[in-house]
N, CA, C and O atoms as a GROMACS GRO file, in nm:
protein
  620
    1MET      N    1   4.309  12.758  11.632
    1MET     CA    2   4.340  12.887  11.583
    1MET      C    3   4.402  12.834  11.427
    1MET      O    4   4.438  12.721  11.392
    2ALA      N    5   4.398  12.962  11.353
    2ALA     CA    6   4.446  12.912  11.220
    2ALA      C    7   4.584  12.984  11.223
    2ALA      O    8   4.589  13.106  11.210
    3GLY      N    9   4.699  12.909  11.240
    3GLY     CA   10   4.834  12.955  11.226
    3GLY      C   11   4.878  12.981  11.093
    3GLY      O   12   4.905  12.887  11.018
    4VAL      N   13   4.888  13.103  11.058
    4VAL     CA   14   4.955  13.172  10.955
    4VAL      C   15   5.043  13.269  10.993
    4VAL      O   16   4.998  13.374  11.040
    5PRO      N   17   5.153  13.254  10.981
    5PRO     CA   18   5.240  13.381  11.038
    5PRO      C   19   5.251  13.454  10.919
    5PRO      O   20   5.215  13.435  10.803
    6ILE      N   21   5.330  13.576  11.000
    6ILE     CA   22   5.315  13.688  10.888
    6ILE      C   23   5.443  13.753  10.880
    6ILE      O   24   5.505  13.789  10.979
    7TYR      N   25   5.484  13.767  10.758
    7TYR     CA   26   5.584  13.848  10.702
    7TYR      C   27   5.612  14.000  10.688
    7TYR      O   28   5.522  14.061  10.630
    8PRO      N   29   5.712  14.070  10.727
    8PRO     CA   30   5.689  14.176  10.650
    8PRO      C   31   5.724  14.199  10.521
    8PRO      O   32   5.800  14.110  10.483
    9GLY      N   33   5.698  14.290  10.426
    9GLY     CA   34   5.743  14.267  10.285
    9GLY      C   35   5.838  14.338  10.234
    9GLY      O   36   5.857  14.358  10.114
   10THR      N   37   5.902  14.380  10.329
   10THR     CA   38   6.022  14.473  10.304
   10THR      C   39   6.100  14.503  10.443
   10THR      O   40   6.049  14.472  10.550
   11CYS      N   41   6.218  14.562  10.434
   11CYS     CA   42   6.282  14.604  10.593
   11CYS      C   43   6.243  14.760  10.634
   11CYS      O   44   6.306  14.830  10.713
   12ASP      N   45   6.131  14.794  10.564
   12ASP     CA   46   6.122  14.917  10.573
   12ASP      C   47   6.042  14.901  10.714
   12ASP      O   48   5.967  14.807  10.737
   13PRO      N   49   6.074  15.022  10.816
   13PRO     CA   50   6.008  15.003  10.967
   13PRO      C   51   5.868  15.027  10.958
   13PRO      O   52   5.808  14.984  11.057
   14LYS      N   53   5.800  15.080  10.877
   14LYS     CA   54   5.632  15.054  10.860
   14LYS      C   55   5.594  14.926  10.807
   14LYS      O   56   5.482  14.887  10.844
   15ASP      N   57   5.659  14.851  10.730
   15ASP     CA   58   5.642  14.703  10.720
   15ASP      C   59   5.634  14.626  10.818
   15ASP      O   60   5.538  14.552  10.841
   16ILE      N   61   5.757  14.640  10.901
   16ILE     CA   62   5.797  14.560  11.028
   16ILE      C   63   5.672  14.579  11.113
   16ILE      O   64   5.595  14.491  11.150
   17LEU      N   65   5.665  14.739  11.142
   17LEU     CA   66   5.536  14.724  11.249
   17LEU      C   67   5.393  14.693  11.194
   17LEU      O   68   5.301  14.659  11.269
   18ASN      N   69   5.383  14.705  11.080
   18ASN     CA   70   5.230  14.651  11.052
   18ASN      C   71   5.236  14.502  11.031
   18ASN      O   72   5.127  14.444  11.027
   19ALA      N   73   5.368  14.417  11.015
   19ALA     CA   74   5.343  14.274  11.026
   19ALA      C   75   5.334  14.239  11.186
   19ALA      O   76   5.297  14.128  11.226
   20TYR      N   77   5.366  14.332  11.261
   20TYR     CA   78   5.394  14.310  11.420
   20TYR      C   79   5.223  14.322  11.458
   20TYR      O   80   5.156  14.230  11.504
   21HIS      N   81   5.173  14.454  11.427
   21HIS     CA   82   5.029  14.460  11.426
   21HIS      C   83   4.959  14.348  11.385
   21HIS      O   84   4.881  14.302  11.468
   22LYS      N   85   4.965  14.301  11.297
   22LYS     CA   86   4.902  14.184  11.214
   22LYS      C   87   4.884  14.044  11.302
   22LYS      O   88   4.793  13.962  11.313
   23TRP      N   89   5.051  14.062  11.372
   23TRP     CA   90   5.044  13.907  11.462
   23TRP      C   91   4.976  13.940  11.581
   23TRP      O   92   4.913  13.846  11.630
   24GLU      N   93   4.972  14.048  11.640
   24GLU     CA   94   4.886  14.097  11.771
   24GLU      C   95   4.729  14.039  11.722
   24GLU      O   96   4.686  13.934  11.771
   25ALA      N   97   4.654  14.114  11.625
   25ALA     CA   98   4.528  14.131  11.594
   25ALA      C   99   4.503  13.958  11.573
   25ALA      O  100   4.409  13.900  11.627
   26ASP      N  101   4.627  13.876  11.464
   26ASP     CA  102   4.552  13.760  11.454
   26ASP      C  103   4.621  13.642  11.523
   26ASP      O  104   4.585  13.528  11.494
   27TRP      N  105   4.698  13.658  11.594
   27TRP     CA  106   4.726  13.559  11.695
   27TRP      C  107   4.741  13.604  11.839
   27TRP      O  108   4.704  13.520  11.921
   28TYR      N  109   4.780  13.701  11.880
   28TYR     CA  110   4.821  13.729  12.009
   28TYR      C  111   4.663  13.782  12.056
   28TYR      O  112   4.643  13.744  12.171
   29TYR      N  113   4.569  13.844  12.010
   29TYR     CA  114   4.453  13.873  12.038
   29TYR      C  115   4.370  13.784  12.126
   29TYR      O  116   4.332  13.812  12.239
   30CYS      N  117   4.345  13.668  12.056
   30CYS     CA  118   4.293  13.529  12.107
   30CYS      C  119   4.396  13.472  12.203
   30CYS      O  120   4.358  13.464  12.320
   31GLY      N  121   4.533  13.425  12.171
   31GLY     CA  122   4.588  13.387  12.252
   31GLY      C  123   4.620  13.420  12.366
   31GLY      O  124   4.627  13.338  12.457
   32ASP      N  125   4.644  13.546  12.380
   32ASP     CA  126   4.651  13.619  12.493
   32ASP      C  127   4.558  13.569  12.627
   32ASP      O  128   4.589  13.532  12.740
   33VAL      N  129   4.447  13.584  12.568
   33VAL     CA  130   4.297  13.548  12.657
   33VAL      C  131   4.305  13.409  12.705
   33VAL      O  132   4.284  13.369  12.820
   34HIS      N  133   4.345  13.327  12.580
   34HIS     CA  134   4.337  13.164  12.651
   34HIS      C  135   4.431  13.143  12.722
   34HIS      O  136   4.413  13.062  12.812
   35CYS      N  137   4.573  13.209  12.708
   35CYS     CA  138   4.691  13.159  12.772
   35CYS      C  139   4.726  13.268  12.896
   35CYS      O  140   4.805  13.226  12.981
   36PHE      N  141   4.679  13.387  12.911
   36PHE     CA  142   4.720  13.500  13.024
   36PHE      C  143   4.551  13.475  13.073
   36PHE      O  144   4.542  13.459  13.194
   37GLY      N  145   4.451  13.470  13.017
   37GLY     CA  146   4.304  13.493  13.113
   37GLY      C  147   4.309  13.640  13.101
   37GLY      O  148   4.241  13.694  13.189
   38GLU      N  149   4.360  13.712  13.030
   38GLU     CA  150   4.325  13.869  13.009
   38GLU      C  151   4.340  13.948  12.873
   38GLU      O  152   4.432  13.931  12.793
   39TYR      N  153   4.255  14.019  12.863
   39TYR     CA  154   4.324  14.094  12.756
   39TYR      C  155   4.415  14.185  12.738
   39TYR      O  156   4.432  14.273  12.823
   40SER      N  157   4.499  14.179  12.608
   40SER     CA  158   4.613  14.256  12.617
   40SER      C  159   4.590  14.425  12.603
   40SER      O  160   4.490  14.485  12.561
   41SER      N  161   4.721  14.481  12.655
   41SER     CA  162   4.710  14.610  12.641
   41SER      C  163   4.627  14.666  12.482
   41SER      O  164   4.535  14.746  12.462
   42PHE      N  165   4.702  14.590  12.398
   42PHE     CA  166   4.679  14.649  12.250
   42PHE      C  167   4.531  14.619  12.234
   42PHE      O  168   4.485  14.680  12.137
   43SER      N  169   4.444  14.546  12.296
   43SER     CA  170   4.312  14.514  12.270
   43SER      C  171   4.233  14.632  12.253
   43SER      O  172   4.144  14.635  12.169
   44LYS      N  173   4.267  14.761  12.351
   44LYS     CA  174   4.182  14.864  12.340
   44LYS      C  175   4.211  14.927  12.231
   44LYS      O  176   4.121  14.996  12.182
   45ARG      N  177   4.319  14.924  12.174
   45ARG     CA  178   4.346  15.024  12.084
   45ARG      C  179   4.267  14.923  11.957
   45ARG      O  180   4.205  14.967  11.860
   46LEU      N  181   4.286  14.807  11.984
   46LEU     CA  182   4.209  14.724  11.810
   46LEU      C  183   4.045  14.769  11.829
   46LEU      O  184   3.969  14.802  11.738
   47TRP      N  185   4.018  14.761  11.953
   47TRP     CA  186   3.865  14.785  11.990
   47TRP      C  187   3.816  14.959  11.940
   47TRP      O  188   3.708  14.990  11.890
   48ASN      N  189   3.916  15.038  11.966
   48ASN     CA  190   3.873  15.177  11.930
   48ASN      C  191   3.898  15.176  11.804
   48ASN      O  192   3.812  15.232  11.736
   49GLU      N  193   3.997  15.128  11.740
   49GLU     CA  194   3.986  15.126  11.583
   49GLU      C  195   3.890  15.049  11.500
   49GLU      O  196   3.898  15.063  11.378
   50HIS      N  197   3.800  14.970  11.550
   50HIS     CA  198   3.687  14.921  11.514
   50HIS      C  199   3.559  14.954  11.565
   50HIS      O  200   3.458  14.897  11.525
   51GLY      N  201   3.558  15.045  11.652
   51GLY     CA  202   3.460  15.102  11.716
   51GLY      C  203   3.381  15.015  11.813
   51GLY      O  204   3.259  15.027  11.815
   52VAL      N  205   3.447  14.922  11.899
   52VAL     CA  206   3.374  14.813  11.966
   52VAL      C  207   3.398  14.852  12.097
   52VAL      O  208   3.505  14.887  12.147
   53THR      N  209   3.270  14.840  12.157
   53THR     CA  210   3.292  14.873  12.330
   53THR      C  211   3.223  14.725  12.386
   53THR      O  212   3.126  14.662  12.344
   54LEU      N  213   3.307  14.701  12.490
   54LEU     CA  214   3.322  14.579  12.548
   54LEU      C  215   3.229  14.614  12.676
   54LEU      O  216   3.252  14.722  12.729
   55ASP      N  217   3.133  14.540  12.729
   55ASP     CA  218   3.105  14.542  12.892
   55ASP      C  219   3.162  14.416  12.968
   55ASP      O  220   3.096  14.313  12.973
   56ILE      N  221   3.284  14.428  13.024
   56ILE     CA  222   3.359  14.340  13.080
   56ILE      C  223   3.328  14.366  13.222
   56ILE      O  224   3.370  14.467  13.280
   57THR      N  225   3.248  14.264  13.287
   57THR     CA  226   3.255  14.289  13.448
   57THR      C  227   3.349  14.203  13.517
   57THR      O  228   3.387  14.098  13.466
   58GLU      N  229   3.392  14.248  13.645
   58GLU     CA  230   3.473  14.200  13.729
   58GLU      C  231   3.452  14.015  13.712
   58GLU      O  232   3.554  13.947  13.710
   59GLU      N  233   3.346  13.963  13.704
   59GLU     CA  234   3.351  13.838  13.725
   59GLU      C  235   3.369  13.775  13.568
   59GLU      O  236   3.383  13.654  13.547
   60ASP      N  237   3.367  13.859  13.484
   60ASP     CA  238   3.404  13.814  13.353
   60ASP      C  239   3.546  13.807  13.381
   60ASP      O  240   3.581  13.694  13.349
   61LYS      N  241   3.644  13.874  13.426
   61LYS     CA  242   3.763  13.872  13.417
   61LYS      C  243   3.846  13.770  13.531
   61LYS      O  244   3.964  13.733  13.522
   62ILE      N  245   3.755  13.738  13.633
   62ILE     CA  246   3.771  13.618  13.715
   62ILE      C  247   3.769  13.497  13.637
   62ILE      O  248   3.858  13.411  13.638
   63ASP      N  249   3.659  13.496  13.567
   63ASP     CA  250   3.625  13.380  13.452
   63ASP      C  251   3.739  13.367  13.384
   63ASP      O  252   3.792  13.255  13.383
   64LEU      N  253   3.794  13.462  13.322
   64LEU     CA  254   3.888  13.455  13.215
   64LEU      C  255   4.018  13.394  13.302
   64LEU      O  256   4.060  13.283  13.268
   65LYS      N  257   4.076  13.457  13.402
   65LYS     CA  258   4.173  13.400  13.477
   65LYS      C  259   4.174  13.268  13.481
   65LYS      O  260   4.266  13.204  13.429
   66ASP      N  261   4.059  13.206  13.549
   66ASP     CA  262   4.034  13.068  13.608
   66ASP      C  263   4.038  12.972  13.478
   66ASP      O  264   4.045  12.849  13.485
   67GLY      N  265   4.031  13.059  13.339
   67GLY     CA  266   3.968  12.939  13.209
   67GLY      C  267   4.087  12.972  13.145
   67GLY      O  268   4.063  13.008  13.030
   68VAL      N  269   4.221  12.975  13.176
   68VAL     CA  270   4.321  12.957  13.096
   68VAL      C  271   4.351  12.835  13.038
   68VAL      O  272   4.295  12.738  13.089
   69VAL      N  273   4.431  12.813  12.935
   69VAL     CA  274   4.435  12.701  12.829
   69VAL      C  275   4.562  12.624  12.914
   69VAL      O  276   4.622  12.696  12.994
   70ASP      N  277   4.605  12.490  12.902
   70ASP     CA  278   4.690  12.421  12.945
   70ASP      C  279   4.818  12.413  12.802
   70ASP      O  280   4.940  12.394  12.811
   71MET      N  281   4.755  12.430  12.711
   71MET     CA  282   4.849  12.399  12.558
   71MET      C  283   4.750  12.524  12.468
   71MET      O  284   4.637  12.571  12.469
   72PHE      N  285   4.865  12.535  12.401
   72PHE     CA  286   4.826  12.626  12.281
   72PHE      C  287   4.821  12.537  12.153
   72PHE      O  288   4.923  12.484  12.108
   73THR      N  289   4.700  12.525  12.097
   73THR     CA  290   4.686  12.451  11.971
   73THR      C  291   4.613  12.522  11.865
   73THR      O  292   4.500  12.570  11.866
   74TYR      N  293   4.715  12.519  11.761
   74TYR     CA  294   4.645  12.567  11.624
   74TYR      C  295   4.687  12.494  11.493
   74TYR      O  296   4.793  12.433  11.482
   75SER      N  297   4.585  12.506  11.382
   75SER     CA  298   4.608  12.468  11.240
   75SER      C  299   4.723  12.508  11.173
   75SER      O  300   4.713  12.629  11.195
   76TYR      N  301   4.832  12.496  11.104
   76TYR     CA  302   4.944  12.523  11.042
   76TYR      C  303   4.898  12.542  10.890
   76TYR      O  304   4.876  12.432  10.839
   77TYR      N  305   4.878  12.638  10.811
   77TYR     CA  306   4.811  12.624  10.661
   77TYR      C  307   4.954  12.683  10.568
   77TYR      O  308   5.020  12.594  10.514
   78MET      N  309   4.999  12.822  10.548
   78MET     CA  310   5.062  12.890  10.506
   78MET      C  311   5.125  12.983  10.592
   78MET      O  312   5.116  12.988  10.715
   79SER      N  313   5.201  13.073  10.501
   79SER     CA  314   5.256  13.206  10.564
   79SER      C  315   5.175  13.335  10.497
   79SER      O  316   5.136  13.312  10.383
   80GLN      N  317   5.150  13.445  10.540
   80GLN     CA  318   5.130  13.564  10.439
   80GLN      C  319   5.258  13.675  10.484
   80GLN      O  320   5.314  13.681  10.593
   81THR      N  321   5.282  13.762  10.361
   81THR     CA  322   5.369  13.860  10.361
   81THR      C  323   5.284  13.974  10.321
   81THR      O  324   5.206  13.967  10.227
   82TYR      N  325   5.303  14.086  10.399
   82TYR     CA  326   5.227  14.208  10.386
   82TYR      C  327   5.316  14.348  10.357
   82TYR      O  328   5.427  14.371  10.405
   83THR      N  329   5.251  14.422  10.281
   83THR     CA  330   5.369  14.560  10.250
   83THR      C  331   5.265  14.666  10.290
   83THR      O  332   5.143  14.651  10.280
   84THR      N  333   5.318  14.761  10.330
   84THR     CA  334   5.246  14.922  10.326
   84THR      C  335   5.271  15.004  10.209
   84THR      O  336   5.236  15.121  10.206
   85HIS      N  337   5.344  14.935  10.094
   85HIS     CA  338   5.367  15.007   9.968
   85HIS      C  339   5.279  14.950   9.876
   85HIS      O  340   5.218  14.843   9.875
   86GLN      N  341   5.286  15.065   9.782
   86GLN     CA  342   5.200  15.006   9.643
   86GLN      C  343   5.249  14.898   9.589
   86GLN      O  344   5.369  14.875   9.602
   87VAL      N  345   5.180  14.827   9.530
   87VAL     CA  346   5.223  14.684   9.437
   87VAL      C  347   5.141  14.669   9.328
   87VAL      O  348   5.024  14.700   9.311
   88ASP      N  349   5.221  14.616   9.258
   88ASP     CA  350   5.128  14.557   9.093
   88ASP      C  351   5.045  14.459   9.153
   88ASP      O  352   5.055  14.416   9.268
   89LYS      N  353   4.953  14.422   9.058
   89LYS     CA  354   4.855  14.324   9.075
   89LYS      C  355   4.899  14.191   9.077
   89LYS      O  356   4.848  14.093   9.132
   90GLN      N  357   5.023  14.202   8.997
   90GLN     CA  358   5.052  14.044   8.984
   90GLN      C  359   5.150  14.004   9.088
   90GLN      O  360   5.202  13.893   9.083
   91GLU      N  361   5.180  14.094   9.190
   91GLU     CA  362   5.234  14.100   9.299
   91GLU      C  363   5.152  14.053   9.435
   91GLU      O  364   5.204  14.017   9.540
   92LEU      N  365   5.019  14.061   9.409
   92LEU     CA  366   4.923  13.996   9.490
   92LEU      C  367   4.924  13.830   9.486
   92LEU      O  368   4.960  13.758   9.392
   93ALA      N  369   4.874  13.790   9.621
   93ALA     CA  370   4.870  13.652   9.673
   93ALA      C  371   4.714  13.667   9.718
   93ALA      O  372   4.639  13.764   9.722
   94SER      N  373   4.699  13.541   9.746
   94SER     CA  374   4.544  13.525   9.799
   94SER      C  375   4.522  13.613   9.911
   94SER      O  376   4.433  13.698   9.922
   95TYR      N  377   4.629  13.579  10.009
   95TYR     CA  378   4.655  13.705  10.119
   95TYR      C  379   4.765  13.746  10.100
   95TYR      O  380   4.862  13.682  10.058
   96GLY      N  381   4.755  13.935  10.151
   96GLY     CA  382   4.891  13.981  10.128
   96GLY      C  383   4.952  13.989   9.986
   96GLY      O  384   4.875  13.988   9.890
   97ILE      N  385   5.098  14.000   9.965
   97ILE     CA  386   5.183  14.008   9.861
   97ILE      C  387   5.261  13.857   9.848
   97ILE      O  388   5.281  13.776   9.939
   98LYS      N  389   5.292  13.849   9.732
   98LYS     CA  390   5.392  13.723   9.706
   98LYS      C  391   5.526  13.740   9.758
   98LYS      O  392   5.591  13.842   9.733
   99ASN      N  393   5.580  13.628   9.844
   99ASN     CA  394   5.688  13.642   9.896
   99ASN      C  395   5.778  13.600   9.780
   99ASN      O  396   5.742  13.492   9.734
  100LYS      N  397   5.874  13.646   9.725
  100LYS     CA  398   5.979  13.598   9.606
  100LYS      C  399   6.054  13.466   9.658
  100LYS      O  400   6.098  13.388   9.574
  101TYR      N  401   6.071  13.440   9.791
  101TYR     CA  402   6.115  13.319   9.843
  101TYR      C  403   6.074  13.179   9.868
  101TYR      O  404   6.127  13.075   9.906
  102LEU      N  405   5.934  13.228   9.825
  102LEU     CA  406   5.810  13.102   9.844
  102LEU      C  407   5.768  13.042   9.701
  102LEU      O  408   5.772  13.102   9.593
  103LYS      N  409   5.726  12.913   9.723
  103LYS     CA  410   5.640  12.867   9.583
  103LYS      C  411   5.471  12.881   9.619
  103LYS      O  412   5.435  12.819   9.719
  104TYR      N  413   5.408  12.927   9.575
  104TYR     CA  414   5.252  12.910   9.575
  104TYR      C  415   5.151  12.783   9.507
  104TYR      O  416   5.146  12.734   9.394
  105SER      N  417   5.083  12.760   9.617
  105SER     CA  418   4.948  12.645   9.526
  105SER      C  419   4.866  12.712   9.441
  105SER      O  420   4.870  12.834   9.428
  106ASP      N  421   4.798  12.645   9.386
  106ASP     CA  422   4.727  12.685   9.284
  106ASP      C  423   4.587  12.750   9.359
  106ASP      O  424   4.486  12.783   9.299
  107TRP      N  425   4.603  12.757   9.461
  107TRP     CA  426   4.515  12.866   9.526
  107TRP      C  427   4.560  12.989   9.574
  107TRP      O  428   4.484  13.067   9.632
  108GLY      N  429   4.687  13.014   9.554
  108GLY     CA  430   4.745  13.117   9.576
  108GLY      C  431   4.820  13.144   9.749
  108GLY      O  432   4.855  13.250   9.801
  109TRP      N  433   4.824  13.009   9.803
  109TRP     CA  434   4.864  12.993   9.948
  109TRP      C  435   5.017  12.976   9.915
  109TRP      O  436   5.061  12.906   9.824
  110ALA      N  437   5.097  13.058  10.013
  110ALA     CA  438   5.224  13.001  10.020
  110ALA      C  439   5.273  12.886  10.083
  110ALA      O  440   5.244  12.851  10.198
  111VAL      N  441   5.358  12.819   9.997
  111VAL     CA  442   5.409  12.699  10.075
  111VAL      C  443   5.532  12.708  10.118
  111VAL      O  444   5.630  12.714  10.044
  112ASP      N  445   5.536  12.709  10.291
  112ASP     CA  446   5.639  12.739  10.353
  112ASP      C  447   5.626  12.676  10.503
  112ASP      O  448   5.560  12.701  10.604
  113CYS      N  449   5.752  12.558  10.455
  113CYS     CA  450   5.760  12.475  10.552
  113CYS      C  451   5.858  12.527  10.668
  113CYS      O  452   5.872  12.445  10.759
  114ASP      N  453   5.922  12.637  10.680
  114ASP     CA  454   6.006  12.699  10.728
  114ASP      C  455   5.891  12.799  10.833
  114ASP      O  456   5.920  12.835  10.947
  115GLY      N  457   5.800  12.820  10.783
  115GLY     CA  458   5.677  12.911  10.846
  115GLY      C  459   5.647  12.852  10.998
  115GLY      O  460   5.627  12.916  11.100
  116LEU      N  461   5.652  12.680  10.977
  116LEU     CA  462   5.574  12.630  11.102
  116LEU      C  463   5.697  12.657  11.208
  116LEU      O  464   5.667  12.708  11.316
  117GLN      N  465   5.835  12.624  11.179
  117GLN     CA  466   5.943  12.674  11.276
  117GLN      C  467   5.903  12.816  11.292
  117GLN      O  468   5.826  12.806  11.388
  118TYR      N  469   5.906  12.931  11.262
  118TYR     CA  470   5.896  13.038  11.282
  118TYR      C  471   5.749  13.060  11.382
  118TYR      O  472   5.750  13.132  11.482
  119SER      N  473   5.644  12.997  11.342
  119SER     CA  474   5.544  13.023  11.440
  119SER      C  475   5.532  12.958  11.576
  119SER      O  476   5.466  12.999  11.672
  120LEU      N  477   5.619  12.835  11.569
  120LEU     CA  478   5.636  12.755  11.702
  120LEU      C  479   5.728  12.819  11.778
  120LEU      O  480   5.712  12.806  11.899
  121GLU      N  481   5.847  12.902  11.730
  121GLU     CA  482   5.929  12.986  11.819
  121GLU      C  483   5.883  13.084  11.829
  121GLU      O  484   5.948  13.132  11.922
  122LYS      N  485   5.782  13.187  11.786
  122LYS     CA  486   5.730  13.286  11.839
  122LYS      C  487   5.620  13.261  11.941
  122LYS      O  488   5.593  13.327  12.041
  123ILE      N  489   5.561  13.148  11.894
  123ILE     CA  490   5.437  13.125  11.995
  123ILE      C  491   5.462  13.068  12.169
  123ILE      O  492   5.409  13.088  12.278
  124TYR      N  493   5.581  12.984  12.111
  124TYR     CA  494   5.617  12.932  12.242
  124TYR      C  495   5.703  13.058  12.316
  124TYR      O  496   5.707  13.066  12.438
  125GLY      N  497   5.754  13.133  12.249
  125GLY     CA  498   5.856  13.230  12.319
  125GLY      C  499   5.749  13.340  12.388
  125GLY      O  500   5.784  13.402  12.489
  126ARG      N  501   5.647  13.356  12.341
  126ARG     CA  502   5.519  13.454  12.413
  126ARG      C  503   5.462  13.379  12.529
  126ARG      O  504   5.475  13.433  12.638
  127TYR      N  505   5.390  13.243  12.525
  127TYR     CA  506   5.316  13.171  12.596
  127TYR      C  507   5.391  13.068  12.687
  127TYR      O  508   5.346  13.061  12.802
  128ARG      N  509   5.499  12.986  12.657
  128ARG     CA  510   5.558  12.920  12.740
  128ARG      C  511   5.489  12.806  12.767
  128ARG      O  512   5.511  12.750  12.875
  129LYS      N  513   5.392  12.750  12.674
  129LYS     CA  514   5.316  12.626  12.682
  129LYS      C  515   5.337  12.552  12.595
  129LYS      O  516   5.388  12.588  12.488
  130PRO      N  517   5.299  12.417  12.626
  130PRO     CA  518   5.335  12.317  12.517
  130PRO      C  519   5.217  12.357  12.385
  130PRO      O  520   5.104  12.402  12.393
  131ILE      N  521   5.269  12.332  12.309
  131ILE     CA  522   5.214  12.349  12.160
  131ILE      C  523   5.167  12.218  12.086
  131ILE      O  524   5.252  12.130  12.079
  132MET      N  525   5.031  12.189  12.022
  132MET     CA  526   4.979  12.085  11.964
  132MET      C  527   4.955  12.160  11.818
  132MET      O  528   4.914  12.276  11.812
  133ILE      N  529   4.981  12.094  11.723
  133ILE     CA  530   4.973  12.141  11.571
  133ILE      C  531   4.837  12.032  11.559
  133ILE      O  532   4.848  11.910  11.570
  134VAL      N  533   4.729  12.092  11.537
  134VAL     CA  534   4.614  11.995  11.496
  134VAL      C  535   4.613  11.961  11.368
  134VAL      O  536   4.592  11.844  11.338
  135ARG      N  537   4.635  12.055  11.272
  135ARG     CA  538   4.639  12.024  11.151
  135ARG      C  539   4.755  12.095  11.073
  135ARG      O  540   4.794  12.205  11.112
  136TYR      N  541   4.813  12.030  10.956
  136TYR     CA  542   4.879  12.140  10.884
  136TYR      C  543   4.853  12.064  10.745
  136TYR      O  544   4.824  11.946  10.724
  137ARG      N  545   4.878  12.191  10.642
  137ARG     CA  546   4.840  12.163  10.523
  137ARG      C  547   4.954  12.110  10.414
  137ARG      O  548   4.919  12.080  10.300
  138SER      N  549   5.092  12.099  10.455
  138SER     CA  550   5.166  12.085  10.345
  138SER      C  551   5.273  12.071  10.433
  138SER      O  552   5.277  12.102  10.552
  139CYS      N  553   5.409  11.995  10.323
  139CYS     CA  554   5.534  11.979  10.403
  139CYS      C  555   5.556  11.876  10.486
  139CYS      O  556   5.657  11.858  10.555
  140SER      N  557   5.433  11.789  10.477
  140SER     CA  558   5.442  11.687  10.626
  140SER      C  559   5.606  11.591  10.660
  140SER      O  560   5.627  11.533  10.766
  141SER      N  561   5.684  11.595  10.564
  141SER     CA  562   5.808  11.537  10.629
  141SER      C  563   5.901  11.638  10.673
  141SER      O  564   5.995  11.603  10.745
  142ARG      N  565   5.884  11.777  10.635
  142ARG     CA  566   5.961  11.883  10.713
  142ARG      C  567   5.898  11.929  10.848
  142ARG      O  568   5.969  11.986  10.931
  143ILE      N  569   5.740  11.899  10.875
  143ILE     CA  570   5.669  11.952  10.958
  143ILE      C  571   5.711  11.827  11.073
  143ILE      O  572   5.720  11.860  11.191
  144LEU      N  573   5.733  11.692  11.036
  144LEU     CA  574   5.767  11.627  11.145
  144LEU      C  575   5.909  11.643  11.217
  144LEU      O  576   5.933  11.627  11.337
  145ASP      N  577   6.010  11.682  11.100
  145ASP     CA  578   6.148  11.716  11.129
  145ASP      C  579   6.140  11.821  11.245
  145ASP      O  580   6.192  11.798  11.354
  146THR      N  581   6.067  11.948  11.216
  146THR     CA  582   6.061  12.061  11.268
  146THR      C  583   6.006  12.024  11.422
  146THR      O  584   6.062  12.065  11.524
  147ILE      N  585   5.886  11.939  11.419
  147ILE     CA  586   5.851  11.896  11.589
  147ILE      C  587   5.949  11.809  11.647
  147ILE      O  588   5.966  11.804  11.769
  148ARG      N  589   6.013  11.740  11.565
  148ARG     CA  590   6.141  11.646  11.656
  148ARG      C  591   6.238  11.776  11.728
  148ARG      O  592   6.282  11.784  11.842
  149ASP      N  593   6.248  11.853  11.634
  149ASP     CA  594   6.342  11.945  11.675
  149ASP      C  595   6.285  12.045  11.800
  149ASP      O  596   6.351  12.062  11.903
  150TYR      N  597   6.194  12.089  11.782
  150TYR     CA  598   6.083  12.165  11.852
  150TYR      C  599   6.135  12.106  12.011
  150TYR      O  600   6.191  12.172  12.099
  151LYS      N  601   6.093  11.946  12.013
  151LYS     CA  602   6.062  11.862  12.170
  151LYS      C  603   6.240  11.879  12.211
  151LYS      O  604   6.269  11.890  12.330
  152ASP      N  605   6.321  11.879  12.132
  152ASP     CA  606   6.442  11.899  12.154
  152ASP      C  607   6.467  12.041  12.231
  152ASP      O  608   6.544  12.055  12.326
  153TRP      N  609   6.395  12.134  12.177
  153TRP     CA  610   6.446  12.267  12.232
  153TRP      C  611   6.366  12.300  12.400
  153TRP      O  612   6.383  12.401  12.468
  154ASN      N  613   6.282  12.182  12.432
  154ASN     CA  614   6.213  12.196  12.532
  154ASN      C  615   6.258  12.075  12.632
  154ASN      O  616   6.184  12.026  12.718
  155THR      N  617   6.395  12.036  12.606
  155THR     CA  618   6.440  11.914  12.692
  155THR      C  619   6.575  12.002  12.777
  155THR      O  620   6.645  11.942  12.860
   0.00000   0.00000   0.00000
């Protein structure tokens, strides 16, 4: 999976709910199937929103349950910030809006070393499985420190 943590753009409850729904669609939709062996309750909402109908057989459900992963793996790249509010063009980033607390690469990607810890804590809190970061984009020394800290959380 592409690990891109999502922040709400403001403390407006609509932004918070919007960010949560993006976590569901971007992380939990596939992660829940991989780790729990079943589609989450919000999957049907997503299918309805996008006009998708799946023909899931009982055999499919058994195969999903039997095929859960032993660990959660993802590549960490950047974070994204979204808002439900109108913003000026200069506030836009390559994905979502600019987070005024972060710096951005020439590609418009947020350089967010704390986003790795944020994503580790959210993912481990949901799945309780070992996590392997298979690729990361920046903040090399911070990532090693975060991984060391993460290992301490699980001992």
